[in-house]
N, C-alpha and C positions, 0 to 999 in steps of 0.2 A: 504493500500500500504506500502510496506517496504521502509523505508527511508535509504538513504546512510549516511555516517558519516558527510557529509557536510550539511545535513539537507535538501537536495533536493529530490524531488520525481522523480521517473523514470516513464515516461508515454509511453505506447506502442502506436505507430502510425502504423496502418495497411496500406497495400499498397493501394494507391488511385491515382487519377489523378487530376491535377489542371491546371487552365489556367495561362499561363505565361503573361508577360507584352505585348507581341506581339500577344496575342490571341491564341498562340499554346498550344496544350495539353502537359503537362509534367507529366510523370509517376513518382510518388514518391514512392520509395521502402519502404518496411516495415522497421521501425527503432525504436529506443528508444530516447525519448527526455527528458531531465531533466529540470524540471521547478522549479524556485525559490519558496520556501514555507515560 
């Protein structure tokens, strides 16, 4: 994985659904998440 200048990794998160606190389904759009490394 290519690292950014800050030393964090960019993780690709595909589109998926997850359950919210109230049990409803939430659609999570495809996005990028940076994780501390």
